[in-house]
N, C-alpha and C positions, 0 to 999 in steps of 0.2 A: 574889673569887678572881683572882689575877694570871695573866698569860698563861703563865708558867712552870708554875704549878699546874694550869692547864687543860690544857696540853700533856701533863703527866705523867698526868693523869686519863685523857685520850684514849688515850695509849700503853698504859696499864694495862687499859683496856676492850678495846682491840684484842688485846692479849696474852691476855686472858681468853677473848675470842670465838674466837681461834685455838686455844686449848687445848680448848675445848668441841668444836670441829669435829674436832680430831685424835682425840678420845676416842669419837666416834660409832661406829666399827666395834666397839670393845671393849664399849661399852654395848649395842649390838645383840646381840652374842654372848651377853653375860651375861643380857640380858632374854629371849632365846630359850631359854636353858637354864633360866631360872626358870619361864617361862610355858608352854613347849611350843608356842607358836604365833608365827610370824613376824609376823602382823598385830598381835597383842597386844604383841609385843616392840617393834614400831615405835611404837605408841601410848605404851608405857611410856617409851621413849627420848625421844619428843617431850615428854611431861609432865615428865620429868626435866630436859631442857634448858630448858624454860620455867621450872621452879622454880629451877634453878640461876642462870639469867639474872636472874630477879626478886630472888634473894637473893645476888647477886654480892658485895654489901657484907659478907656474912658469911663469905665464903671468906678463909682466912688465907693470904696469899702466903708461899711457902716450904714449904707443906705439899703433900701429894699431891692434885692435882686429881682424879686417877682415883679415889682412895679416897673422896674427898668425893662425887663424882658416883655411885659405886657405892652409897654409903650412901643417897643420895637415891632412886636407882632401886629399891633393895631395899625401903626404907620405903614407896615408892609402890606397889610390887607387893603387899606384905603388907597395906596399907590396902585396896587393891582386892580382895584375896583375902578379907579379913574382911567387906567389904561384900557380896561375892557368896555368902559362907557355905559355899563348897565349892571344892575344887581340881579343875582339869581333869586328869583321869587320862589317861595314855598307856601303860597296861600293855600294850596290843596293838601299840604302835609306830606307830599310824596317823599321828600328827603327825610323828614322826621320818621316816617314809617320804616324806612330802610334801616335806621339806627335803632329802632325799637327792640327791646329784649323782653319777650313775654315770659312771665313767671308761670309756675305750675299751679298757683292758687289765685283765686279771684280776690279782688279787693276793690274798694270804692274808687280809689285813685291809683291807676297803674302808670307805669313809665311811659307807655305810648300816649296816653291822654295828656300827660304832663308835657311831653315833647311837642305835641300838636299845639297845645295852648301856648307854650313858650314861643313857638314859631310865629304865632299870631301877634305877638307883641311888637310894637315898633322897635326898629333896630336899636335906637339909643336906649330904650328901657331894657331890652333883652340884654344888651352889652353890659350895663352897669349892675343888673341883677346877677349876672354870672360872676362879674368881678367881685362884688361885695358878698353875695349870698353863697356862691358855690366855691370860690377859690379863697375867700377870707381876707381879701384886701380891705384896708380901712377906707372910710369915706374920703379921707385926705389923699390916700394913694390913688384911688379911682379918680378923683378930681384932677390930680396931677397928670395922670395918663390921658384923661379926655380933654384937658386944658379948659375946664369950666370950674365954677365955684363949688364949694362943698355943698351949699344949699341946693344947687341944681342936681347934684348927685343924689342927695337925700330925697329930693322931690321925685326924681325919675325912679328910684328904687321903690318908693312908696306907691307911685302910680302903677308900677309893674306888678307889685304884689297884690294891689287891689284888683287890677285887670285879671291877673292869673286866678284869683279867688272867684271872680265873676265867671271866667271862662270855665272853670272847673266845678262851678256850682257849689263852692265851699262857703257855708254860712257861719260855721263855728268849728271849734276844734273837734266836736263830736262827729263831724262829717268826714274826718280823716280816718283812714284804716278800714277795716272790715265793716260791713253794714251791721245793723243791730241784730239780725237773725244769725249771721255768721258768728258774731261775737258771743251771743248767747249759747250757740252750739259748742263753740270752743271752750267756754267756761264750764259747760255741763260736762263735757268729755274730760276736762282737766280735773274736775272735782270727783269723778267716779273712781272707786278703788281699782287698783291694777288687777287684771285677771277677771274682771266681772263681765 
């Protein structure tokens, strides 16, 4: 191997490593949505990164690293799921409550309510909603990861969004954010002169 080839291989390895590091937050979010447990999510992400690093020669440059990593993570999760023979249920929202971060201000839709509603979605809908909505994967990439048609992904995302809106009692865009009384109070405070 020439010095030039060695230098190119070193640059490619560094670029791959940096790509893995950039994807860790997205992998954690996806793993948490699948498993319902931050501890299990961290284990899944670690396993995914180890598998990806060990198989870096199989990654095709120019393709989506995120989609490739999500596929590894998803396959790792389902392999673990099959080994355990049962799924961790969170119908009571116990795991979701542990992950909740409560803000200092009230709002119509807070993070805890959203997480509870998200946990109530069927797994296949929750999975694709996180892939497409939260991590920015395209419908095509999500379809490749799940091994289904693009139309199936679009349908699952649509059903998930509709069900979330129903669970959160969201009828229109006006239902998001502070309620009308709070919004009016904030507007009034914002329009008063400073020092009054």
